DRENMIBA-772962 format. One record per residue: residue number from 1; residue in one letter; x, y, z of N, C-alpha, C in turn. Coordinates in pm, whole numbers, plus 50000, padded with zeros to 5 digits. Last residue first. Example, Ala and Ser with C-alpha at 12.3 -4.5 7.8 and 13.67 -1.06 7.14 Angstrom:
2
+-----+---+-------+-------+-------+-------+-------+-------+-------+-------+-------+
|   k | r |   nc1 |   nc2 |   nc3 |  cac1 |  cac2 |  cac3 |   cc1 |   cc2 |   cc3 |
+-----+---+-------+-------+-------+-------+-------+-------+-------+-------+-------+
|   2 | S | 51285 | 49775 | 50708 | 51367 | 49894 | 50714 | 51290 | 50003 | 50787 |
|   1 | A | 51319 | 49431 | 50780 | 51230 | 49550 | 50780 | 51320 | 49670 | 50780 |
+-----+---+-------+-------+-------+-------+-------+-------+-------+-------+-------+
//
This chain:
198
+-----+---+-------+-------+-------+-------+-------+-------+-------+-------+-------+
|   k | r |   nc1 |   nc2 |   nc3 |  cac1 |  cac2 |  cac3 |   cc1 |   cc2 |   cc3 |
+-----+---+-------+-------+-------+-------+-------+-------+-------+-------+-------+
| 198 | X | 48468 | 50011 | 47512 | 48458 | 49896 | 47601 | 48583 | 49811 | 47598 |
| 197 | X | 48525 | 50211 | 47329 | 48509 | 50248 | 47469 | 48501 | 50129 | 47563 |
| 196 | X | 48568 | 50221 | 47061 | 48655 | 50131 | 47139 | 48637 | 50150 | 47289 |
| 195 | X | 48400 | 50410 | 46958 | 48387 | 50271 | 46907 | 48461 | 50172 | 46996 |
| 194 | X | 48497 | 50642 | 47061 | 48376 | 50586 | 47121 | 48351 | 50443 | 47076 |
| 193 | X | 48702 | 50716 | 46894 | 48736 | 50654 | 47022 | 48614 | 50588 | 47086 |
| 192 | X | 48547 | 50822 | 46678 | 48645 | 50716 | 46656 | 48676 | 50642 | 46787 |
| 191 | X | 48394 | 51022 | 46798 | 48327 | 50909 | 46732 | 48421 | 50792 | 46713 |
| 190 | X | 48604 | 51190 | 46888 | 48507 | 51132 | 46981 | 48441 | 51009 | 46921 |
| 189 | X | 48728 | 51266 | 46651 | 48804 | 51190 | 46751 | 48710 | 51121 | 46849 |
| 188 | X | 48516 | 51409 | 46535 | 48572 | 51292 | 46467 | 48647 | 51202 | 46566 |
| 187 | X | 48477 | 51624 | 46710 | 48371 | 51524 | 46694 | 48422 | 51396 | 46630 |
| 186 | X | 48787 | 51671 | 46897 | 48698 | 51698 | 46784 | 48586 | 51594 | 46779 |
| 185 | X | 48931 | 51590 | 47117 | 48924 | 51733 | 47089 | 48823 | 51768 | 46981 |
| 184 | X | 49031 | 51370 | 47343 | 48915 | 51392 | 47257 | 48899 | 51542 | 47237 |
| 183 | X | 49359 | 51226 | 47346 | 49263 | 51326 | 47389 | 49145 | 51326 | 47293 |
| 182 | X | 49476 | 50890 | 47404 | 49444 | 51003 | 47318 | 49348 | 51099 | 47386 |
| 181 | X | 49620 | 50607 | 47431 | 49623 | 50729 | 47512 | 49603 | 50851 | 47422 |
| 180 | X | 49534 | 50293 | 47447 | 49523 | 50400 | 47348 | 49510 | 50534 | 47421 |
| 179 | X | 49766 | 50138 | 47679 | 49635 | 50156 | 47617 | 49642 | 50273 | 47520 |
| 178 | X | 49971 | 50123 | 47859 | 49951 | 50008 | 47770 | 49812 | 50014 | 47705 |
| 177 | X | 50190 | 50410 | 47905 | 50063 | 50337 | 47922 | 50052 | 50222 | 47824 |
| 176 | X | 50505 | 50453 | 48052 | 50433 | 50435 | 47926 | 50304 | 50356 | 47949 |
| 175 | X | 50655 | 50699 | 48247 | 50579 | 50574 | 48250 | 50496 | 50566 | 48121 |
| 174 | X | 50952 | 50853 | 48355 | 50850 | 50839 | 48252 | 50786 | 50701 | 48259 |
| 173 | X | 51062 | 51082 | 48594 | 51047 | 50939 | 48563 | 50932 | 50927 | 48464 |
| 172 | X | 51277 | 51367 | 48622 | 51155 | 51303 | 48574 | 51169 | 51152 | 48557 |
| 171 | X | 51483 | 51531 | 48673 | 51413 | 51479 | 48791 | 51294 | 51391 | 48753 |
| 170 | X | 51568 | 51625 | 48425 | 51653 | 51530 | 48498 | 51586 | 51466 | 48620 |
| 169 | X | 51355 | 51811 | 48356 | 51363 | 51679 | 48295 | 51453 | 51581 | 48371 |
| 168 | X | 51285 | 52068 | 48433 | 51320 | 51970 | 48537 | 51327 | 51827 | 48483 |
| 167 | X | 51224 | 52206 | 48200 | 51327 | 52260 | 48290 | 51377 | 52154 | 48389 |
| 166 | X | 51010 | 52062 | 48100 | 51137 | 52063 | 48027 | 51252 | 52109 | 48116 |
| 165 | X | 50818 | 52125 | 48296 | 50857 | 51985 | 48273 | 50993 | 51979 | 48203 |
| 164 | X | 50794 | 52399 | 48257 | 50841 | 52349 | 48387 | 50891 | 52205 | 48372 |
| 163 | X | 50685 | 52402 | 48002 | 50819 | 52460 | 48025 | 50878 | 52410 | 48155 |
| 162 | X | 50434 | 52271 | 48050 | 50532 | 52219 | 47955 | 50673 | 52272 | 47981 |
| 161 | X | 50207 | 52309 | 48197 | 50334 | 52300 | 48270 | 50449 | 52255 | 48179 |
| 160 | X | 50029 | 52493 | 47959 | 50024 | 52424 | 48088 | 50160 | 52427 | 48156 |
| 159 | X | 50013 | 52631 | 47729 | 50110 | 52521 | 47733 | 50107 | 52444 | 47865 |
| 158 | X | 49845 | 52848 | 47754 | 49789 | 52725 | 47698 | 49885 | 52606 | 47706 |
| 157 | X | 49881 | 53038 | 48065 | 49894 | 53009 | 47923 | 49851 | 52869 | 47884 |
| 156 | X | 50077 | 53014 | 48362 | 49970 | 53075 | 48286 | 49987 | 53033 | 48141 |
| 155 | X | 50206 | 52949 | 48693 | 50181 | 52914 | 48553 | 50067 | 52996 | 48494 |
| 154 | X | 50255 | 52980 | 48957 | 50287 | 53095 | 48871 | 50257 | 53068 | 48724 |
| 153 | X | 50215 | 52744 | 49081 | 50120 | 52852 | 49113 | 50143 | 52976 | 49027 |
| 152 | X | 50436 | 52595 | 49005 | 50306 | 52564 | 48944 | 50207 | 52678 | 48966 |
| 151 | X | 50631 | 52701 | 49175 | 50641 | 52721 | 49030 | 50507 | 52696 | 48960 |
| 150 | X | 50523 | 52607 | 49418 | 50546 | 52752 | 49398 | 50554 | 52781 | 49248 |
| 149 | X | 50521 | 52328 | 49381 | 50394 | 52400 | 49391 | 50411 | 52551 | 49370 |
| 148 | X | 50740 | 52162 | 49376 | 50713 | 52242 | 49256 | 50588 | 52329 | 49266 |
| 147 | X | 50740 | 52018 | 49610 | 50852 | 52108 | 49587 | 50822 | 52205 | 49471 |
| 146 | X | 50550 | 51826 | 49587 | 50508 | 51956 | 49642 | 50617 | 52062 | 49629 |
| 145 | X | 50594 | 51664 | 49268 | 50625 | 51675 | 49411 | 50584 | 51816 | 49459 |
| 144 | X | 50348 | 51589 | 49032 | 50451 | 51684 | 49074 | 50470 | 51677 | 49225 |
| 143 | X | 50254 | 51355 | 48791 | 50261 | 51386 | 48933 | 50377 | 51483 | 48957 |
| 142 | X | 50028 | 51333 | 48517 | 50161 | 51363 | 48567 | 50152 | 51396 | 48716 |
| 141 | X | 49863 | 51201 | 48226 | 49868 | 51232 | 48368 | 50012 | 51246 | 48418 |
| 140 | X | 50064 | 51455 | 48060 | 49965 | 51409 | 48158 | 49911 | 51271 | 48123 |
| 139 | X | 50381 | 51397 | 47910 | 50284 | 51488 | 47970 | 50192 | 51422 | 48070 |
| 138 | X | 50562 | 51366 | 47614 | 50564 | 51347 | 47759 | 50468 | 51446 | 47822 |
| 137 | X | 50574 | 51184 | 47304 | 50531 | 51298 | 47385 | 50543 | 51263 | 47533 |
| 136 | X | 50624 | 50954 | 47162 | 50736 | 51049 | 47179 | 50695 | 51178 | 47250 |
| 135 | X | 50387 | 50812 | 47220 | 50413 | 50866 | 47086 | 50519 | 50975 | 47087 |
| 134 | X | 50412 | 50892 | 47562 | 50338 | 50822 | 47457 | 50366 | 50891 | 47324 |
| 133 | X | 50444 | 50900 | 47914 | 50508 | 50917 | 47784 | 50436 | 50832 | 47680 |
| 132 | X | 50364 | 51074 | 48208 | 50321 | 50975 | 48109 | 50390 | 51003 | 47976 |
| 131 | X | 50582 | 51129 | 48493 | 50507 | 51171 | 48375 | 50469 | 51053 | 48286 |
| 130 | X | 50662 | 51249 | 48793 | 50629 | 51121 | 48731 | 50534 | 51150 | 48615 |
| 129 | X | 50916 | 51419 | 48940 | 50804 | 51438 | 48848 | 50783 | 51303 | 48781 |
| 128 | X | 51054 | 51472 | 49271 | 51023 | 51391 | 49154 | 50912 | 51451 | 49069 |
| 127 | X | 51178 | 51555 | 49503 | 51167 | 51650 | 49390 | 51134 | 51577 | 49260 |
| 126 | X | 51149 | 51393 | 49713 | 51263 | 51362 | 49625 | 51263 | 51453 | 49501 |
| 125 | X | 50924 | 51397 | 49876 | 51043 | 51474 | 49914 | 51168 | 51441 | 49834 |
| 124 | X | 50788 | 51066 | 49811 | 50781 | 51205 | 49858 | 50918 | 51264 | 49889 |
| 123 | X | 50801 | 50890 | 49514 | 50853 | 50891 | 49651 | 50854 | 51036 | 49699 |
| 122 | X | 50617 | 50715 | 49269 | 50644 | 50843 | 49336 | 50692 | 50822 | 49480 |
| 121 | X | 50530 | 50488 | 49154 | 50664 | 50535 | 49116 | 50710 | 50655 | 49199 |
| 120 | X | 50270 | 50473 | 49239 | 50365 | 50375 | 49293 | 50510 | 50416 | 49264 |
| 119 | X | 50148 | 50661 | 49078 | 50164 | 50690 | 49221 | 50267 | 50597 | 49284 |
| 118 | X | 50144 | 50523 | 48833 | 50220 | 50648 | 48847 | 50251 | 50676 | 48993 |
| 117 | X | 49972 | 50317 | 48908 | 50107 | 50285 | 48859 | 50198 | 50407 | 48869 |
| 116 | X | 49740 | 50454 | 48960 | 49811 | 50392 | 49072 | 49953 | 50351 | 49035 |
| 115 | X | 49677 | 50519 | 48695 | 49705 | 50626 | 48792 | 49780 | 50571 | 48913 |
| 114 | X | 49626 | 50262 | 48593 | 49740 | 50340 | 48543 | 49777 | 50454 | 48639 |
| 113 | X | 49400 | 50188 | 48744 | 49523 | 50109 | 48750 | 49643 | 50187 | 48703 |
| 112 | X | 49207 | 50380 | 48667 | 49258 | 50376 | 48805 | 49390 | 50301 | 48813 |
| 111 | X | 49291 | 50502 | 48332 | 49211 | 50433 | 48433 | 49279 | 50431 | 48569 |
| 110 | X | 49244 | 50659 | 48029 | 49323 | 50663 | 48153 | 49237 | 50604 | 48264 |
| 109 | X | 49066 | 50679 | 47829 | 49120 | 50546 | 47853 | 49217 | 50543 | 47972 |
| 108 | X | 48984 | 50947 | 47797 | 48893 | 50851 | 47859 | 48950 | 50713 | 47886 |
| 107 | X | 49073 | 51238 | 47839 | 49156 | 51121 | 47806 | 49087 | 50998 | 47865 |
| 106 | X | 48952 | 51473 | 47928 | 48922 | 51424 | 47792 | 49016 | 51313 | 47746 |
| 105 | X | 49028 | 51569 | 48170 | 48895 | 51508 | 48162 | 48869 | 51441 | 48028 |
| 104 | X | 49358 | 51497 | 48282 | 49268 | 51568 | 48192 | 49136 | 51493 | 48180 |
| 103 | X | 49533 | 51534 | 48592 | 49462 | 51447 | 48498 | 49374 | 51536 | 48409 |
| 102 | X | 49802 | 51546 | 48811 | 49722 | 51623 | 48715 | 49665 | 51528 | 48609 |
| 101 | X | 49868 | 51513 | 49142 | 49847 | 51434 | 49022 | 49753 | 51511 | 48929 |
| 100 | X | 50098 | 51642 | 49367 | 49977 | 51670 | 49289 | 49977 | 51586 | 49162 |
|  99 | X | 50218 | 51551 | 49700 | 50228 | 51578 | 49557 | 50093 | 51600 | 49493 |
|  98 | X | 50186 | 51544 | 49977 | 50317 | 51515 | 49919 | 50330 | 51553 | 49772 |
|  97 | X | 50028 | 51767 | 50216 | 50028 | 51664 | 50113 | 50167 | 51650 | 50053 |
|  96 | X | 49872 | 51961 | 50400 | 49975 | 51861 | 50433 | 49967 | 51747 | 50333 |
|  95 | X | 49825 | 52283 | 50247 | 49777 | 52151 | 50287 | 49895 | 52056 | 50311 |
|  94 | X | 49889 | 52526 | 50145 | 49899 | 52510 | 50291 | 49852 | 52374 | 50341 |
|  93 | X | 49851 | 52496 | 49866 | 49982 | 52538 | 49920 | 49998 | 52518 | 50071 |
|  92 | X | 49625 | 52433 | 49721 | 49690 | 52326 | 49797 | 49809 | 52372 | 49881 |
|  91 | X | 49549 | 52661 | 49586 | 49453 | 52599 | 49678 | 49522 | 52500 | 49772 |
|  90 | X | 49772 | 52689 | 49420 | 49744 | 52792 | 49522 | 49649 | 52736 | 49627 |
|  89 | X | 49738 | 52470 | 49255 | 49859 | 52478 | 49339 | 49838 | 52580 | 49451 |
|  88 | X | 49499 | 52545 | 49125 | 49503 | 52426 | 49210 | 49621 | 52432 | 49306 |
|  87 | X | 49582 | 52770 | 48982 | 49472 | 52783 | 49078 | 49474 | 52666 | 49177 |
|  86 | X | 49771 | 52649 | 48813 | 49813 | 52750 | 48911 | 49708 | 52766 | 49021 |
|  85 | X | 49608 | 52492 | 48653 | 49708 | 52427 | 48738 | 49752 | 52522 | 48849 |
|  84 | X | 49468 | 52700 | 48529 | 49395 | 52601 | 48609 | 49488 | 52525 | 48703 |
|  83 | X | 49666 | 52832 | 48390 | 49598 | 52904 | 48499 | 49517 | 52809 | 48587 |
|  82 | X | 49740 | 52639 | 48197 | 49834 | 52682 | 48300 | 49766 | 52748 | 48418 |
|  81 | X | 49537 | 52614 | 48008 | 49551 | 52513 | 48113 | 49639 | 52557 | 48229 |
|  80 | X | 49408 | 52948 | 47930 | 49464 | 52816 | 47905 | 49483 | 52732 | 48030 |
|  79 | X | 49265 | 53179 | 47938 | 49409 | 53192 | 47917 | 49477 | 53057 | 47896 |
|  78 | X | 49007 | 53113 | 48004 | 49035 | 53140 | 47864 | 49184 | 53153 | 47835 |
|  77 | X | 48995 | 53094 | 48281 | 49006 | 52971 | 48204 | 49045 | 52996 | 48059 |
|  76 | X | 48992 | 53267 | 48496 | 49084 | 53296 | 48385 | 49099 | 53178 | 48291 |
|  75 | X | 48838 | 53167 | 48695 | 48785 | 53283 | 48622 | 48869 | 53318 | 48500 |
|  74 | X | 48777 | 52846 | 48770 | 48888 | 52927 | 48719 | 48831 | 53045 | 48639 |
|  73 | X | 48651 | 52703 | 49052 | 48612 | 52773 | 48930 | 48726 | 52866 | 48890 |
|  72 | X | 48676 | 52380 | 49188 | 48732 | 52515 | 49182 | 48689 | 52577 | 49050 |
|  71 | X | 48521 | 52135 | 49379 | 48520 | 52209 | 49252 | 48580 | 52348 | 49272 |
|  70 | X | 48602 | 51828 | 49518 | 48608 | 51972 | 49540 | 48613 | 52041 | 49403 |
|  69 | X | 48400 | 51534 | 49563 | 48502 | 51610 | 49492 | 48489 | 51759 | 49523 |
|  68 | X | 48193 | 51399 | 49679 | 48318 | 51407 | 49755 | 48426 | 51489 | 49685 |
|  67 | X | 47968 | 51368 | 49522 | 47970 | 51481 | 49615 | 48104 | 51499 | 49687 |
|  66 | X | 47950 | 51293 | 49195 | 48026 | 51255 | 49313 | 48036 | 51373 | 49409 |
|  65 | X | 47839 | 51371 | 48957 | 47764 | 51275 | 49040 | 47838 | 51229 | 49165 |
|  64 | X | 47780 | 51671 | 48795 | 47882 | 51590 | 48865 | 47813 | 51500 | 48967 |
|  63 | X | 47603 | 51843 | 48679 | 47597 | 51703 | 48636 | 47693 | 51612 | 48713 |
|  62 | X | 47650 | 52096 | 48770 | 47519 | 52038 | 48803 | 47511 | 51890 | 48767 |
|  61 | X | 47890 | 52160 | 48650 | 47889 | 52127 | 48793 | 47760 | 52057 | 48833 |
|  60 | X | 47803 | 52228 | 48389 | 47883 | 52107 | 48412 | 47877 | 52064 | 48558 |
|  59 | X | 47660 | 52467 | 48429 | 47597 | 52353 | 48361 | 47670 | 52222 | 48392 |
|  58 | X | 47857 | 52625 | 48546 | 47732 | 52597 | 48618 | 47663 | 52473 | 48560 |
|  57 | X | 48066 | 52636 | 48352 | 48088 | 52572 | 48483 | 47959 | 52540 | 48558 |
|  56 | X | 48117 | 52708 | 48087 | 47997 | 52627 | 48116 | 47999 | 52569 | 48258 |
|  55 | X | 48464 | 52739 | 48155 | 48354 | 52756 | 48061 | 48240 | 52660 | 48097 |
|  54 | X | 48555 | 52595 | 48426 | 48564 | 52732 | 48376 | 48447 | 52762 | 48286 |
|  53 | X | 48685 | 52385 | 48692 | 48589 | 52418 | 48587 | 48605 | 52563 | 48545 |
|  52 | X | 48878 | 52140 | 48827 | 48879 | 52282 | 48790 | 48786 | 52300 | 48671 |
|  51 | X | 48839 | 51928 | 49100 | 48805 | 51950 | 48959 | 48810 | 52099 | 48934 |
|  50 | X | 49017 | 51712 | 49316 | 48977 | 51849 | 49284 | 48942 | 51854 | 49136 |
|  49 | X | 49019 | 51467 | 49559 | 49004 | 51494 | 49416 | 48949 | 51635 | 49398 |
|  48 | X | 49246 | 51331 | 49802 | 49142 | 51427 | 49764 | 49139 | 51440 | 49612 |
|  47 | X | 49424 | 51126 | 49831 | 49355 | 51172 | 49951 | 49244 | 51272 | 49921 |
|  46 | X | 49465 | 50819 | 49638 | 49478 | 50963 | 49659 | 49400 | 51003 | 49783 |
|  45 | X | 49484 | 50576 | 49463 | 49539 | 50594 | 49598 | 49572 | 50742 | 49623 |
|  44 | X | 49164 | 50581 | 49286 | 49310 | 50571 | 49295 | 49355 | 50599 | 49438 |
|  43 | X | 48899 | 50636 | 49270 | 48936 | 50503 | 49318 | 49086 | 50484 | 49332 |
|  42 | X | 48880 | 50884 | 49158 | 48851 | 50874 | 49302 | 48882 | 50735 | 49358 |
|  41 | X | 48937 | 50835 | 48882 | 49032 | 50906 | 48968 | 49006 | 50880 | 49116 |
|  40 | X | 48711 | 50706 | 48776 | 48841 | 50639 | 48773 | 48937 | 50702 | 48874 |
|  39 | X | 48513 | 50900 | 48819 | 48496 | 50766 | 48876 | 48626 | 50688 | 48878 |
|  38 | X | 48610 | 51117 | 48667 | 48600 | 51128 | 48813 | 48594 | 50989 | 48877 |
|  37 | X | 48576 | 51009 | 48407 | 48710 | 51042 | 48457 | 48711 | 51050 | 48610 |
|  36 | X | 48297 | 50992 | 48404 | 48379 | 50872 | 48384 | 48519 | 50894 | 48439 |
|  35 | X | 48231 | 51260 | 48426 | 48201 | 51170 | 48537 | 48275 | 51038 | 48525 |
|  34 | X | 48327 | 51351 | 48172 | 48384 | 51401 | 48297 | 48355 | 51307 | 48413 |
|  33 | X | 48167 | 51204 | 47992 | 48313 | 51197 | 47984 | 48377 | 51241 | 48116 |
|  32 | X | 47889 | 51054 | 48170 | 47950 | 51155 | 48084 | 48102 | 51137 | 48085 |
|  31 | X | 47776 | 50712 | 48154 | 47771 | 50845 | 48216 | 47826 | 50948 | 48118 |
|  30 | X | 47828 | 50460 | 48067 | 47693 | 50483 | 48122 | 47678 | 50624 | 48180 |
|  29 | X | 48034 | 50556 | 47805 | 47983 | 50440 | 47879 | 47847 | 50476 | 47938 |
|  28 | X | 47967 | 50888 | 47773 | 48077 | 50790 | 47770 | 48039 | 50676 | 47863 |
|  27 | X | 47838 | 51182 | 47621 | 47815 | 51048 | 47677 | 47939 | 50960 | 47665 |
|  26 | X | 47981 | 51499 | 47711 | 47957 | 51397 | 47609 | 47930 | 51261 | 47674 |
|  25 | X | 48053 | 51693 | 47889 | 47919 | 51637 | 47903 | 47886 | 51531 | 47798 |
|  24 | X | 48300 | 51783 | 47817 | 48287 | 51725 | 47950 | 48155 | 51651 | 47967 |
|  23 | X | 48264 | 51916 | 47583 | 48299 | 51774 | 47573 | 48292 | 51704 | 47709 |
|  22 | X | 48020 | 52135 | 47496 | 48105 | 52098 | 47611 | 48139 | 51948 | 47610 |
|  21 | X | 48068 | 52180 | 47139 | 47980 | 52164 | 47256 | 48068 | 52121 | 47373 |
|  20 | X | 48267 | 52196 | 46955 | 48142 | 52264 | 46923 | 48037 | 52252 | 47032 |
|  19 | X | 48526 | 52101 | 46952 | 48418 | 52004 | 46962 | 48284 | 52067 | 46924 |
|  18 | X | 48684 | 52325 | 46949 | 48688 | 52239 | 46832 | 48576 | 52134 | 46832 |
|  17 | X | 48621 | 52430 | 47207 | 48593 | 52506 | 47084 | 48587 | 52416 | 46961 |
|  16 | X | 48598 | 52371 | 47485 | 48575 | 52268 | 47382 | 48543 | 52330 | 47245 |
|  15 | X | 48667 | 52543 | 47685 | 48539 | 52569 | 47618 | 48508 | 52468 | 47508 |
|  14 | X | 48812 | 52405 | 47995 | 48812 | 52457 | 47858 | 48674 | 52467 | 47796 |
|  13 | X | 48827 | 52286 | 48243 | 48783 | 52426 | 48237 | 48765 | 52479 | 48095 |
|  12 | X | 48918 | 52055 | 48368 | 48798 | 52048 | 48284 | 48739 | 52187 | 48261 |
|  11 | X | 49148 | 51856 | 48518 | 49135 | 51983 | 48448 | 49021 | 51973 | 48347 |
|  10 | X | 49150 | 51721 | 48827 | 49099 | 51695 | 48692 | 49077 | 51831 | 48626 |
|   9 | X | 49400 | 51643 | 49058 | 49318 | 51749 | 48999 | 49279 | 51707 | 48857 |
|   8 | X | 49461 | 51463 | 49356 | 49442 | 51461 | 49211 | 49360 | 51581 | 49168 |
|   7 | X | 49709 | 51451 | 49604 | 49582 | 51510 | 49561 | 49576 | 51504 | 49409 |
|   6 | X | 49866 | 51210 | 49803 | 49856 | 51271 | 49671 | 49716 | 51329 | 49652 |
|   5 | X | 50061 | 51102 | 50031 | 49941 | 51185 | 50030 | 49938 | 51265 | 49899 |
|   4 | X | 50166 | 50760 | 50043 | 50189 | 50898 | 50007 | 50055 | 50972 | 49999 |
|   3 | X | 50149 | 50493 | 50093 | 50096 | 50583 | 50194 | 50123 | 50730 | 50164 |
|   2 | X | 50058 | 50216 | 49911 | 50132 | 50340 | 49903 | 50070 | 50441 | 49999 |
|   1 | X | 50085 | 49881 | 50000 | 50000 | 50000 | 50000 | 50088 | 50124 | 50000 |
+-----+---+-------+-------+-------+-------+-------+-------+-------+-------+-------+
//
């Protein structure tokens, strides 16, 4: 059993411009894309789940089926993912935790087992970053040691934590998923991935 105190944040603040409708609310299995993500995350070895909402936040919040999650509203959601991560880091700065696990709401094949695999790689107070690597990309889901919360709280922009990740590459451990690790950004991508949802 991993006794590290990890908080997970699900980033779900975007306006889904390319989708043409809030992708957080798209049907997935027996629920919505966002609730599917929440259901996987809350079963992982974490101490709290935070969701950052922005565009359509009232409509989306009304559909969340798990009362145990904490919702943060990002008033600067239009500036990009970085501000949502910064908002979360600011919320967590005085909490007694070891690290932050960042998850995206639109990566439906990310599951509890894979999140626990990342958490298992993490050792507190070692300035670690545990990142997912796929198709020569490195990114989310990703765990940041609390050492990085100050830097995370200063993020802004659409690149999220990309520069921070590049800056601290020597401290990074990469984990490769054994599933189709894709984002859903367009109706075409949704229809294609929906075929393989089971």
